[in-house]
Z-matrix of the N, CA and C atoms (Angstrom, degrees):
N
C 1 1.439
C 2 1.520 1 109.16
N 3 1.297 2 116.04 1 134.72
C 4 1.462 3 122.44 2 179.13
C 5 1.514 4 109.11 3 -98.48
N 6 1.308 5 116.54 4 129.00
C 7 1.461 6 121.96 5 173.75
C 8 1.513 7 106.61 6 -119.31
N 9 1.318 8 116.09 7 120.60
C 10 1.453 9 120.30 8 179.83
C 11 1.521 10 109.83 9 -81.26
N 12 1.322 11 115.94 10 135.02
C 13 1.465 12 118.79 11 173.86
C 14 1.534 13 108.39 12 -80.41
N 15 1.326 14 116.43 13 175.55
C 16 1.469 15 119.74 14 -176.29
C 17 1.522 16 112.68 15 -59.19
N 18 1.324 17 117.49 16 -41.89
C 19 1.468 18 120.97 17 -179.10
C 20 1.532 19 110.56 18 -64.00
N 21 1.327 20 116.50 19 -43.20
C 22 1.462 21 119.82 20 178.63
C 23 1.523 22 111.07 21 -65.56
N 24 1.332 23 116.68 22 -41.80
C 25 1.467 24 120.53 23 179.31
C 26 1.526 25 110.66 24 -61.52
N 27 1.326 26 117.67 25 -38.16
C 28 1.465 27 120.59 26 178.21
C 29 1.523 28 111.75 27 -66.82
N 30 1.333 29 117.18 28 -37.23
C 31 1.468 30 120.67 29 176.86
C 32 1.521 31 109.69 30 -63.66
N 33 1.337 32 116.58 31 -45.01
C 34 1.467 33 120.68 32 179.36
C 35 1.524 34 109.88 33 -63.31
N 36 1.330 35 117.78 34 -43.20
C 37 1.464 36 121.46 35 177.76
C 38 1.525 37 110.50 36 -58.17
N 39 1.316 38 116.85 37 -48.59
C 40 1.463 39 121.61 38 -179.25
C 41 1.531 40 110.87 39 -60.25
N 42 1.323 41 116.65 40 -44.28
C 43 1.465 42 120.18 41 179.95
C 44 1.521 43 111.59 42 -63.87
N 45 1.329 44 117.23 43 -44.03
C 46 1.463 45 120.20 44 -178.82
C 47 1.523 46 111.26 45 -62.76
N 48 1.317 47 116.94 46 -43.06
C 49 1.461 48 119.96 47 179.32
C 50 1.527 49 110.03 48 -63.32
N 51 1.328 50 116.85 49 -45.83
C 52 1.462 51 119.77 50 -179.72
C 53 1.526 52 111.66 51 -63.01
N 54 1.318 53 117.48 52 -38.17
C 55 1.466 54 120.45 53 178.02
C 56 1.529 55 110.83 54 -66.39
N 57 1.325 56 116.43 55 -41.36
C 58 1.463 57 120.28 56 -178.54
C 59 1.519 58 112.78 57 -65.91
N 60 1.321 59 117.05 58 -33.25
C 61 1.470 60 119.29 59 -178.01
C 62 1.534 61 112.06 60 -101.32
N 63 1.326 62 115.98 61 10.45
C 64 1.466 63 121.89 62 179.35
C 65 1.523 64 112.62 63 57.54
N 66 1.325 65 116.20 64 40.28
C 67 1.453 66 122.61 65 177.38
C 68 1.533 67 108.15 66 -94.25
N 69 1.307 68 116.33 67 157.89
C 70 1.469 69 120.47 68 179.06
C 71 1.531 70 110.07 69 -69.70
N 72 1.329 71 114.69 70 142.10
C 73 1.463 72 119.97 71 176.99
C 74 1.518 73 108.49 72 -142.35
N 75 1.326 74 114.88 73 162.67
C 76 1.457 75 121.52 74 -176.42
C 77 1.529 76 111.08 75 -79.94
N 78 1.307 77 116.23 76 127.13
C 79 1.460 78 120.88 77 176.96
C 80 1.533 79 109.84 78 -63.92
N 81 1.322 80 116.73 79 -34.15
C 82 1.468 81 120.36 80 178.63
C 83 1.529 82 110.60 81 -62.99
N 84 1.338 83 117.69 82 -41.34
C 85 1.465 84 120.62 83 177.39
C 86 1.523 85 110.60 84 -64.46
N 87 1.310 86 116.77 85 -40.74
C 88 1.455 87 121.36 86 179.02
C 89 1.519 88 110.64 87 -63.23
N 90 1.320 89 116.86 88 -45.29
C 91 1.463 90 120.67 89 178.53
C 92 1.527 91 111.33 90 -62.00
N 93 1.328 92 115.98 91 -40.01
C 94 1.460 93 120.11 92 179.11
C 95 1.533 94 110.76 93 -64.59
N 96 1.326 95 116.85 94 -44.34
C 97 1.459 96 120.93 95 178.96
C 98 1.524 97 111.39 96 -63.42
N 99 1.318 98 116.81 97 -41.95
C 100 1.467 99 120.56 98 177.71
C 101 1.520 100 110.57 99 -61.01
N 102 1.313 101 116.81 100 -39.69
C 103 1.468 102 120.69 101 178.76
C 104 1.528 103 110.93 102 -62.06
N 105 1.343 104 117.88 103 -38.39
C 106 1.470 105 120.28 104 177.96
C 107 1.520 106 110.22 105 -61.21
N 108 1.344 107 116.99 106 -42.08
C 109 1.453 108 120.98 107 -176.31
C 110 1.529 109 112.69 108 -74.15
N 111 1.314 110 117.49 109 -20.34
C 112 1.462 111 120.91 110 179.99
C 113 1.525 112 112.94 111 -86.58
N 114 1.319 113 117.97 112 -4.94
C 115 1.458 114 121.40 113 -177.42
C 116 1.521 115 113.16 114 -72.93
N 117 1.289 116 119.09 115 -24.58
C 118 1.459 117 121.21 116 -177.14
C 119 1.504 118 111.26 117 -146.45
N 120 1.322 119 114.94 118 168.15
C 121 1.458 120 118.31 119 -178.68
C 122 1.523 121 112.29 120 -92.26
N 123 1.335 122 117.75 121 -10.32
C 124 1.460 123 121.91 122 176.77
C 125 1.521 124 108.87 123 -128.04
N 126 1.309 125 115.24 124 143.29
C 127 1.465 126 119.77 125 -176.37
C 128 1.523 127 109.39 126 -123.13
N 129 1.294 128 115.71 127 132.37
C 130 1.453 129 121.87 128 174.26
C 131 1.522 130 106.98 129 -128.80
N 132 1.297 131 116.40 130 115.61
C 133 1.453 132 120.56 131 -180.00
C 134 1.523 133 108.43 132 -110.98
N 135 1.326 134 117.65 133 126.72
C 136 1.467 135 120.30 134 -174.13
C 137 1.523 136 114.42 135 -77.46
N 138 1.337 137 116.33 136 51.70
C 139 1.456 138 119.50 137 175.79
C 140 1.520 139 107.98 138 -77.13
N 141 1.314 140 116.72 139 125.46
C 142 1.452 141 120.21 140 173.96
C 143 1.521 142 107.79 141 -82.59
N 144 1.317 143 116.35 142 159.61
C 145 1.461 144 120.50 143 -177.66
C 146 1.518 145 111.56 144 -57.46
N 147 1.320 146 117.76 145 -42.87
C 148 1.473 147 120.92 146 -179.36
C 149 1.518 148 110.40 147 -65.37
N 150 1.345 149 116.97 148 -41.10
C 151 1.459 150 121.42 149 -180.00
C 152 1.521 151 109.72 150 -62.99
N 153 1.333 152 117.13 151 -42.25
C 154 1.460 153 121.66 152 179.04
C 155 1.524 154 110.76 153 -64.31
N 156 1.334 155 116.33 154 -39.92
C 157 1.464 156 120.09 155 178.79
C 158 1.523 157 110.08 156 -64.05
N 159 1.329 158 116.74 157 -41.03
C 160 1.463 159 121.23 158 178.27
C 161 1.520 160 110.45 159 -62.03
N 162 1.326 161 116.80 160 -42.78
C 163 1.464 162 120.90 161 177.55
C 164 1.521 163 110.58 162 -59.84
N 165 1.320 164 116.96 163 -46.13
C 166 1.462 165 120.87 164 179.91
C 167 1.532 166 110.80 165 -61.34
N 168 1.322 167 117.32 166 -41.35
C 169 1.462 168 120.90 167 179.04
C 170 1.531 169 111.24 168 -64.68
N 171 1.322 170 117.03 169 -39.74
C 172 1.465 171 120.55 170 178.44
C 173 1.518 172 110.94 171 -64.52
N 174 1.324 173 116.75 172 -40.63
C 175 1.465 174 120.64 173 179.33
C 176 1.523 175 110.01 174 -63.00
N 177 1.324 176 116.69 175 -45.84
C 178 1.473 177 120.50 176 179.56
C 179 1.520 178 110.72 177 -61.70
N 180 1.328 179 117.40 178 -42.73
C 181 1.472 180 120.63 179 179.10
C 182 1.522 181 110.51 180 -61.22
N 183 1.324 182 116.96 181 -44.23
C 184 1.466 183 120.53 182 -179.34
C 185 1.522 184 110.97 183 -65.72
N 186 1.317 185 117.27 184 -40.99
C 187 1.465 186 120.68 185 179.80
C 188 1.529 187 110.65 186 -65.14
N 189 1.309 188 118.19 187 -35.68
C 190 1.473 189 121.81 188 178.77
C 191 1.515 190 111.96 189 -68.42
N 192 1.323 191 117.25 190 -26.87
C 193 1.471 192 121.56 191 179.53
C 194 1.526 193 112.34 192 -75.02
N 195 1.321 194 117.13 193 -18.87
C 196 1.456 195 120.67 194 -177.49
C 197 1.524 196 110.51 195 -70.39
N 198 1.347 197 116.60 196 142.17
C 199 1.473 198 120.08 197 -179.31
C 200 1.513 199 112.44 198 -67.94
């Protein structure tokens, strides 16, 4: 089972937001994140409910800014 630490979770959050809004992102960060997910067959990410809500709000804000 893979458990992402806070730093890894922030990298994944940043990548997901950039992918959703078609912003440029680092291929090295993407490769690193993919490597974390390939380490195990089950994934547990310690996102708290409030943290997840904040992520969702940030995504919506970014999507609204798009032309």
